[in-house]
N, C-alpha and C positions, 0 to 999 in steps of 0.2 A: 285871414281867409283870402285866397287869391281867386280871381275870376280870369280864366283864359278864354280869349275870344279872338275872332278873326281880326287881323290887322288891316285897317282901311286907310284911305288918304286923310281921314280926320285925325289919325294918329301921327301924321308926318312930322310935325314939330317935335313931339316927344321922342319919336324914333331917332331923329337926327341929333337931338340933345343927348340921348343916352349913348349913341354912337360916339359923339364928341367926348363924353365922359370916359368911354373906353379908350379912345385915342390918347387921352391925357395920362393914362396909366403908363404908357410907353410900351406895353406888352400885349395888348389886346389885338392890335392890328399894326401892320407896317405903314399904313396910311397916316398922313399927318394933317389932312384937312378933310372935313366932312363933305360928302357929295351934295348936290341939290336933290330935292325929293324926286324930280324927274329922272335923274341918273340912277338913284337908288332903286326906284320903281322898275326901270328898264332892266336893271342887272339882276333882279330877283324873279323867280318863277311866280306866276299869278296865283297859284294855289299854295297851301301850306305856309301861310304867313300868320303869325299870332302875336298878340300882346298879352301881358299879364297885368291885371289891374288890381290895386289894393282896395280896401274897404271904402275908401273915399273916391274911387274911380281914377286914381292917379296911375299912369303907366309906370310900372315897376321894371319892365323889361320887355324884350321882343326876340323873336326867332323867325328866321326865314331861310329859304333855299335858293341856291343859284345853280344853273346847269354847269356841269363840268366839261361838256363838249357839245358841239353842234351836230355830231355824228349820231345817227339814229340808233346805232348799236349800243350807245351809252345813255340812251334815253331814260333808263331806270336808275341812274346814278346822279346824285346831287351833292353839292357842297353846302354845308349848313353854316349859318351865323347865329350866334346867340349872345345877346348883350343884356346886362342887368344894370339898372341905375345904381349909382354909387350909394345912395341911401338904403338900398334894398339888398345889397350883396350879403351872402352868408345866411340867407333866410329861406332857401329852397326854391327861389324863383327860377333860377336857371334849370334845375332838374325838372320842375313842373313844365316849363316851356319845352324842354327836350323831349319829355315823355309825350306831350301832345303832338309835337312835330313828328316824332317817330310813328305814332299811331296814324296820324292823318296822311303821312307820306306813303304808307303802305296801302291806304285806301285808294290812292291815285296810281298805284302800280310801281312805285319806286322800290328797288331791291337793295340798294346800297346808299348809305349816307356817309359822307366823309367830312372830316374836319381838319383844317390846317392850323396848328397851334404853335405859337412861339415857345421855344424851350424855356424862355424866361417867365412863362406863365403856367407853372405847375398846377395852380388851382383849376384852370380850365381843363387840363389833362385829367385830373382827378374827377371832375364833374362828368366828363365824357365817359370815363371808366365806369362810374356809377350808373350811367345810362346804357351800359352794354357795349360801348365802343372798345375796340382793341387797337393796340399800337401796331402800325404797319412798319414804320421806320422813321428815321430822322433824315431830313433833306438838309445837308450842310450848306451854309452860306447861300441860301435860296434867294434871299432878297435883302435889300438894305432899308434901314430906317434912319433917317438923318445921317447918312454916310456910314453907318455901322452895319456890317454884315450880320445877318441873323440866321440861326438854324431853326428849321420848322419841323415839328413833329406831325406826321400824317397818321390820323386815326380813322377807323371805319367801323361801321355797324352794318352787318348783313341782316336782311329781314329773314325771319323764320317762317314767314307766311307768303312772301312774294319772291319769285325767281327761283 
């Protein structure tokens, strides 16, 4: 049984540890070193941040939103991040976090969530499809990881209640 609750600074070390586990896969992000908590906190919206806790209170995963633009006309659009700890993958943690994030993002007026996913990470694409995201397209050679160009899939989910 998972408990989804608000992500707070008390979860910082677990959030950064899980992010580092994602980086270690080589396909979850193009980043190669985790940010400080202060940087992570500044880059994510203050609302719609969640952790999934297992029965023992261990952080199994997290999800959060980042703005896609500083322009007010795109204020209802956010980029999402969802990361699941290595020991908890394949257990429904990611989907539970996405469903909570979608629901809560609509409560604060967001009408579109988007996800940028490495084409080498089909499990993430399938997860987002299960949560109602659709493929927008593939952005070829969008960024590099350790000197290797990567193609990134852009997926989005439009709210049926907002916008």
